[in-house]
C-alpha positions as CSV (number, residue, x, y, z in Angstrom):
1,X,9.4,17.4,12.6
2,X,7.6,14.8,11.0
3,X,9.0,14.1,7.3
4,X,7.0,11.9,4.8
5,X,9.3,10.1,2.1
6,X,7.5,8.7,-1.0
7,X,5.4,11.6,-1.8
8,X,5.6,11.1,-5.3
9,X,3.6,8.2,-5.3
10,X,-0.1,7.7,-4.2
11,X,0.4,6.6,-0.5
12,X,2.8,9.0,0.5
13,X,1.0,11.6,-1.6
14,X,-2.0,11.1,0.1
15,X,-0.6,10.9,3.7
16,X,1.2,13.9,3.0
17,X,-2.2,15.8,1.9
18,X,-3.7,14.8,5.4
19,X,-1.1,15.7,7.3
20,X,-1.0,19.2,5.7
21,X,-4.3,19.6,6.9
22,X,-3.8,19.7,9.8
23,X,-3.2,23.3,11.5
24,X,0.6,24.6,13.0
25,X,1.9,20.9,12.3
26,X,5.2,20.9,11.1
27,X,6.2,18.6,7.8
28,X,7.9,18.7,5.0
29,X,7.8,15.7,2.1
30,X,10.3,13.5,1.1
31,X,11.4,13.5,-2.7
32,X,13.9,12.1,-4.9
33,X,14.5,16.1,-6.3
34,X,14.8,18.8,-4.1
35,X,11.9,21.4,-4.4
36,X,11.1,24.2,-2.7
37,X,8.3,22.5,-0.7
38,X,10.2,19.2,-0.8
39,X,14.2,17.7,0.6
40,X,15.6,15.5,-1.1
41,X,15.2,12.3,-0.4
42,X,16.7,9.6,-2.8
43,X,17.0,6.1,-1.8
44,X,19.6,5.0,-4.1
45,X,21.8,8.1,-2.9
46,X,22.6,7.6,0.7
47,X,24.2,10.6,0.7
48,X,21.1,12.3,0.7
49,X,19.7,10.4,3.3
50,X,21.3,11.8,6.7
51,X,20.9,15.5,5.2
52,X,17.4,15.4,4.4
53,X,16.7,13.5,7.7
54,X,18.0,16.3,9.5
55,X,15.1,17.9,12.8
56,X,13.1,14.7,11.6
57,X,11.5,13.6,15.1
58,X,8.5,10.8,13.2
59,X,10.2,9.8,9.7
60,X,7.0,8.3,7.5
61,X,9.3,5.3,5.7
62,X,6.6,4.5,2.7
63,X,8.3,1.5,1.5
64,X,10.7,1.7,-1.5
65,X,9.4,-1.8,-3.9
66,X,9.5,-1.6,-7.4
67,X,12.8,-3.0,-8.0
68,X,14.5,-6.6,-7.5
69,X,14.5,-7.5,-3.8
70,X,18.6,-6.8,-3.3
71,X,17.8,-3.3,-4.6
72,X,15.1,-2.6,-2.1
73,X,17.1,-4.3,1.0
74,X,19.4,-2.1,0.5
75,X,17.5,1.1,0.2
76,X,15.6,0.1,3.0
77,X,18.7,-0.4,4.9
78,X,20.1,3.1,4.0
79,X,16.9,4.5,5.4
80,X,17.2,2.9,8.9
81,X,20.9,3.7,8.9
82,X,20.6,7.5,8.1
83,X,17.6,7.7,10.6
84,X,19.4,6.2,13.5
85,X,22.7,8.4,12.6
86,X,20.2,11.8,12.1
87,X,18.8,11.4,15.7
88,X,15.6,10.7,14.1
89,X,13.2,9.6,17.5
90,X,10.1,7.9,16.1
91,X,9.8,5.4,12.3
92,X,6.8,4.8,11.1
93,X,7.0,1.5,8.4
94,X,4.5,0.7,5.6
95,X,4.9,-2.9,5.4
96,X,2.7,-6.0,4.3
97,X,0.0,-7.8,6.1
98,X,0.4,-10.8,7.8
99,X,-1.7,-12.6,5.3
100,X,0.6,-11.8,2.8
101,X,4.1,-13.8,4.2
102,X,4.0,-16.3,1.2
103,X,4.2,-13.5,-1.3
104,X,7.1,-12.8,-2.8
105,X,6.9,-9.1,-1.6
106,X,6.5,-10.3,1.7
107,X,10.6,-10.6,2.1
108,X,11.8,-7.5,1.9
109,X,9.2,-6.3,4.2
110,X,10.3,-8.7,6.9
111,X,13.5,-8.1,6.3
112,X,13.3,-4.3,6.8
113,X,11.0,-5.2,10.0
114,X,13.9,-7.1,11.4
115,X,16.1,-4.3,11.1
116,X,13.6,-1.9,12.6
117,X,13.5,-3.6,15.3
118,X,17.5,-3.2,16.2
119,X,17.5,0.1,15.6
120,X,17.7,2.6,18.4
121,X,14.8,4.7,17.7
122,X,10.9,3.8,18.5
123,X,8.9,2.0,15.7
124,X,5.8,1.6,14.5
125,X,4.6,-0.8,11.7
126,X,1.6,-0.8,9.7
127,X,1.0,-3.8,8.3
128,X,-1.2,-2.5,5.0
129,X,-3.5,-4.6,2.8
130,X,-3.4,-5.1,-0.5
131,X,-4.6,-2.1,-2.0
132,X,-8.6,-2.5,-3.6
133,X,-7.3,-0.6,-6.9
134,X,-5.5,-3.8,-7.3
135,X,-9.1,-5.1,-8.4
136,X,-10.3,-2.3,-9.3
137,X,-8.0,-2.3,-11.8
138,X,-8.8,-5.8,-13.5
139,X,-12.0,-4.9,-13.1
140,X,-11.2,-1.8,-15.5
141,X,-9.2,-3.0,-18.1
142,X,-11.2,-5.9,-18.8
143,X,-14.7,-3.5,-18.8
144,X,-14.2,-3.2,-22.7
145,X,-14.3,-6.9,-23.6
146,X,-16.8,-8.0,-20.5
147,X,-19.1,-5.8,-22.4
148,X,-18.4,-7.5,-26.1
149,X,-18.0,-11.3,-24.2
150,X,-19.9,-11.7,-21.0
151,X,-16.9,-12.7,-19.8
152,X,-14.7,-11.3,-17.2
153,X,-11.0,-13.4,-17.3
154,X,-8.5,-13.5,-14.6
155,X,-5.9,-16.1,-12.8
156,X,-7.7,-15.8,-9.4
157,X,-9.3,-19.4,-9.2
158,X,-11.6,-19.1,-7.3
159,X,-10.1,-17.5,-4.1
160,X,-10.2,-14.3,-2.5
161,X,-8.0,-11.2,-1.4
162,X,-9.5,-9.0,1.6
163,X,-8.5,-5.5,0.0
164,X,-8.0,-2.2,1.3
165,X,-8.7,1.5,-0.1
166,X,-5.9,3.0,-0.1
167,X,-7.5,6.0,1.0
168,X,-8.3,4.1,4.8
169,X,-4.7,3.4,5.0
170,X,-3.5,7.2,4.2
171,X,-6.2,8.3,7.2
172,X,-4.3,6.0,9.8
173,X,-0.8,6.8,8.8
174,X,-1.4,10.2,9.3
175,X,-3.3,9.7,12.9
176,X,-0.5,7.6,13.8
177,X,2.2,10.3,12.5
178,X,-0.1,13.3,14.2
179,X,-0.4,11.4,17.7
180,X,3.3,10.3,18.0
181,X,4.2,13.9,17.0
182,X,1.9,15.2,19.8
183,X,3.0,12.9,22.2
184,X,7.2,13.4,21.6
185,X,6.3,17.1,21.8
186,X,4.8,16.5,25.5
187,X,7.9,14.4,26.6
188,X,6.6,11.4,26.3
189,X,6.8,8.3,24.3
190,X,4.4,7.5,21.8
191,X,1.1,5.5,22.5
192,X,2.5,3.8,19.5
193,X,5.7,2.7,19.6
194,X,6.5,-0.8,19.3
195,X,3.3,-1.3,18.2
196,X,2.6,-3.5,15.0
197,X,-0.8,-2.7,13.4
198,X,-2.5,-5.2,11.1
199,X,-4.8,-3.5,8.4
200,X,-5.9,-5.6,5.6
201,X,-9.2,-5.0,4.4
202,X,-12.5,-6.0,6.0
203,X,-13.6,-7.2,2.8
204,X,-12.4,-10.6,0.3
205,X,-12.7,-10.4,-2.9
206,X,-12.9,-13.0,-5.9
207,X,-13.4,-13.5,-9.4
208,X,-17.2,-13.6,-9.3
209,X,-17.3,-10.6,-7.2
210,X,-15.2,-8.5,-9.7
211,X,-17.9,-10.3,-12.4
212,X,-20.6,-9.1,-10.5
213,X,-19.3,-5.4,-10.5
214,X,-18.9,-5.5,-13.8
215,X,-22.3,-6.9,-14.7
216,X,-23.7,-3.9,-12.6
217,X,-22.3,-1.3,-14.5
218,X,-22.3,-2.4,-17.9
219,X,-25.8,-3.5,-17.2
220,X,-25.3,-7.1,-18.9
221,X,-25.0,-10.0,-17.3
222,X,-21.1,-10.8,-16.6
223,X,-19.8,-14.3,-16.0
224,X,-15.9,-15.0,-14.2
225,X,-13.9,-17.2,-16.3
226,X,-10.6,-18.5,-14.6
227,X,-7.5,-18.6,-16.8
228,X,-4.2,-20.4,-15.7
229,X,-0.5,-19.0,-14.3
230,X,0.7,-19.7,-17.9
231,X,-1.8,-17.9,-19.4
232,X,-1.2,-14.9,-17.3
233,X,2.7,-15.2,-17.6
234,X,2.4,-15.2,-21.5
235,X,0.3,-11.7,-21.0
236,X,2.5,-10.1,-18.2
237,X,4.9,-10.0,-20.8
238,X,7.2,-6.8,-21.9
239,X,7.1,-6.0,-17.8
240,X,10.2,-6.4,-16.1
241,X,11.0,-9.8,-14.6
242,X,10.9,-8.9,-11.2
243,X,7.1,-7.2,-12.0
244,X,6.1,-10.8,-13.3
245,X,7.8,-12.7,-10.7
246,X,5.5,-10.2,-8.0
247,X,2.6,-10.6,-10.0
248,X,2.2,-14.2,-10.3
249,X,2.7,-14.5,-6.8
250,X,-0.1,-12.8,-5.7
251,X,-2.0,-14.3,-8.2
252,X,-1.3,-18.2,-6.8
253,X,-2.0,-16.6,-3.2
254,X,-5.3,-15.9,-4.3
255,X,-6.0,-18.5,-6.3
256,X,-4.8,-20.4,-3.4
257,X,-7.3,-19.0,-0.7
258,X,-4.2,-17.8,1.4
259,X,-5.5,-13.4,1.6
260,X,-8.7,-13.6,2.9
261,X,-7.8,-13.3,5.9
262,X,-9.3,-9.3,7.5
263,X,-6.8,-7.2,9.9
264,X,-7.9,-6.9,13.2
265,X,-6.7,-3.6,13.7
266,X,-8.1,-1.7,10.4
267,X,-11.6,-0.4,11.8
268,X,-10.3,0.2,15.5
269,X,-7.6,3.1,13.7
270,X,-10.3,5.0,11.5
271,X,-12.6,7.5,12.6
272,X,-15.3,5.7,10.6
273,X,-16.4,2.3,8.9
274,X,-13.8,1.0,6.5
275,X,-13.8,2.6,2.5
276,X,-16.6,-0.9,1.2
277,X,-14.2,-2.5,-1.4
278,X,-16.8,-3.5,-3.7
279,X,-18.4,0.1,-4.2
280,X,-14.4,1.4,-5.0
281,X,-14.8,-1.2,-7.9
282,X,-18.0,-0.1,-9.4
283,X,-17.2,3.7,-9.0
284,X,-13.9,2.9,-10.6
285,X,-15.7,1.2,-13.4
286,X,-18.6,3.7,-13.5
287,X,-15.6,6.7,-14.1
288,X,-14.7,4.2,-17.5
289,X,-17.8,2.6,-18.6
290,X,-20.4,4.9,-20.2
291,X,-23.8,4.9,-18.7
292,X,-26.0,2.0,-20.3
293,X,-28.9,3.0,-22.4
294,X,-31.9,1.8,-22.4
């Protein structure tokens, strides 16, 4: 049996959809609230985890951020302990690309990787790159002001970030899970056991690229204008403190040019070429911006 955690989230949901499309595959969803189609897997309630992982051979462990680091470490530690107690054979963990080591969110991922390395089951670490949906979100949220002023403003400096489509990461996660389950069913260790895959995107995107996408869709010139991290902090007022810290860390790393490196394994694990990041940004814009009239 394969169990996928976090299926109410975007990545977990996509992975589950792909696995459910595979014939004769025993797959179960894990969510905070049990349903007829899902087991209760609540990282904040460790008492749910051992029972939830019963009879699971392959656990797709989608990382549980969106909290302060101590909360995330407690969640992830509980998952590792419960998987070991329940007898899970193989855990596939969605981590963070190696190029993101300077990001504030890296701490929880690297700590979890270390805990998994000490566990009694086999592990595959998927070091996922940052989603192309991040610059797409910056573009769509700025479309109205860019249309009015001809400017796209963002705290990206003149750096760029290698981004990857969430759909591509879901394809890879599902592939690794299916092949691992197949290997275990055949009585052998997974071909992915002990592997760490670097899955940062093959295309790096910066402020000028986003401005170019806006110009193409809006049908008017758009110029990129960097803004300071201080201005960005003011714009983030109202978010949870950890969200502000992590977002500013992301912007600072992009501006410093630390997130441009592509991953080594993305193309090799996909059946086709990676989805083009700039196409995803343009498609997101076209979904919210009226077609220019001549």
